[in-house]
C-alpha positions as CSV (number, residue, x, y, z in Angstrom):
1,M,86.9,35.2,63.6
2,K,85.3,31.7,63.4
3,P,82.5,31.1,65.9
4,L,83.0,28.5,68.5
5,R,81.5,25.1,67.8
6,I,78.7,24.1,70.1
7,K,78.4,20.3,70.6
8,P,75.0,19.2,69.3
9,G,72.6,17.5,71.6
10,P,70.8,14.2,71.0
11,G,68.9,14.4,67.7
12,Q,70.6,17.6,66.7
13,E,73.1,18.4,63.9
14,S,75.9,20.9,63.8
15,V,76.6,23.0,60.7
16,W,80.3,22.6,61.5
17,D,79.9,18.9,60.8
18,Y,78.5,19.4,57.3
19,P,81.0,18.8,54.4
20,R,82.6,21.1,51.9
21,P,81.8,20.6,49.0
22,P,78.2,20.4,50.1
23,R,76.4,17.0,50.5
24,L,73.0,16.5,48.7
25,E,70.6,14.1,50.3
26,A,66.9,13.1,50.2
27,F,64.7,14.5,52.9
28,S,61.6,12.4,53.6
29,G,60.1,14.7,56.2
30,H,57.1,17.0,55.6
31,I,57.8,20.6,54.5
32,K,55.1,23.3,54.2
33,V,55.7,26.9,53.1
34,I,53.0,29.5,53.8
35,L,52.8,33.2,52.7
36,N,49.8,35.4,53.4
37,G,47.9,32.5,54.9
38,V,48.2,30.4,51.7
39,T,50.2,27.2,51.4
40,I,52.5,27.7,48.4
41,A,54.5,24.5,48.8
42,D,53.8,21.2,50.5
43,T,56.0,18.2,50.1
44,R,57.4,14.9,51.5
45,G,59.8,14.6,48.6
46,A,62.4,17.3,49.2
47,M,66.2,17.2,48.8
48,R,68.5,19.1,51.2
49,V,71.9,20.5,50.7
50,L,74.3,20.5,53.7
51,E,77.3,22.8,53.6
52,T,79.8,23.7,56.3
53,S,78.7,26.6,58.4
54,H,75.4,27.0,56.6
55,P,71.9,26.0,57.7
56,P,70.4,23.1,55.6
57,V,68.8,24.3,52.4
58,Y,65.7,22.4,51.4
59,Y,64.8,22.1,47.7
60,I,61.1,21.3,46.9
61,P,60.0,19.4,43.7
62,P,58.2,21.7,41.2
63,T,55.2,19.4,41.3
64,D,54.7,20.2,45.0
65,I,54.6,24.0,44.5
66,H,51.5,26.0,43.6
67,R,53.1,27.7,40.6
68,E,50.4,30.3,40.3
69,Y,52.1,32.2,43.2
70,I,55.7,32.2,42.0
71,F,57.0,34.4,39.2
72,Q,60.4,34.4,37.5
73,C,62.2,37.7,38.2
74,S,65.5,39.3,37.2
75,G,68.8,38.4,38.9
76,T,71.0,35.4,39.3
77,S,73.7,34.2,41.7
78,Y,76.4,31.7,41.2
79,C,77.5,28.7,43.4
80,E,80.8,27.1,42.7
81,W,79.2,23.7,43.0
82,K,75.6,24.0,41.9
83,R,76.3,26.7,39.2
84,L,73.8,29.5,38.2
85,A,70.7,30.1,40.3
86,H,67.6,32.0,39.1
87,Y,65.1,33.7,41.3
88,F,61.4,33.9,41.9
89,T,59.2,36.5,43.5
90,I,56.3,35.1,45.5
91,V,52.9,36.9,45.2
92,V,49.8,35.9,47.2
93,G,47.0,38.4,47.1
94,Q,48.4,41.8,48.0
95,K,51.5,40.4,49.7
96,S,54.8,40.1,47.7
97,A,58.1,38.6,48.7
98,E,60.7,39.6,46.0
99,K,63.5,37.3,45.1
100,T,62.8,34.9,48.0
101,A,62.9,31.6,46.2
102,W,65.5,30.2,43.8
103,Y,66.3,27.2,41.6
104,Y,69.0,25.8,39.4
105,P,67.8,25.1,35.8
106,Y,71.2,23.6,34.8
107,P,73.0,22.4,38.0
108,S,76.4,20.6,37.8
109,P,76.1,16.8,37.4
110,E,76.7,16.2,41.1
111,Y,73.6,18.3,41.9
112,S,71.4,17.2,39.0
113,A,68.8,15.8,41.5
114,I,67.8,19.4,42.4
115,K,67.3,20.5,38.8
116,D,64.3,22.9,38.8
117,F,63.6,22.2,42.5
118,V,62.8,25.4,44.4
119,A,64.3,26.6,47.7
120,F,62.7,29.4,49.8
121,Y,64.2,31.9,52.3
122,P,62.2,30.9,55.4
123,G,62.6,34.3,57.0
124,F,60.6,36.0,54.3
125,M,57.7,33.6,54.4
126,D,54.9,33.8,57.0
127,A,55.8,30.3,58.1
128,C,57.9,27.3,57.0
129,Y,57.3,24.0,58.8
130,F,59.7,21.1,58.8
131,N,58.0,18.0,60.3
132,G,55.6,20.4,62.0
133,L,58.3,22.6,63.5
134,W,58.4,26.3,62.5
135,R,61.8,27.5,61.1
136,E,63.2,30.9,60.2
137,N,66.6,31.9,58.9
């Protein structure tokens, strides 16, 4: 059963208005990802993917990620539009978040702008801020 659509208020978006196939667009806002009290990503140059019925997914440029905290791990998943995703485990001190970030090393041409950009599952981080507002999945 499909959930009922709730009309968005001023300044809000509805996931039911997002397209299929997903739309890729630049996001000029500020994103900050924190785990175990450490900022592991901080950017104003993200891309976001908007797909019907899904929350926006924000992809952060690899240059804006502290790579010493992310480690390639086993496992992949497949998106019919973006192709094969690979996963990272995030480790900061004694805290580990397994398979909580992913990227597309060889995305389809339509999504080439997010090649090697990294997305995080916000619910597994201590905090994810989007223009200063905390977000969880």
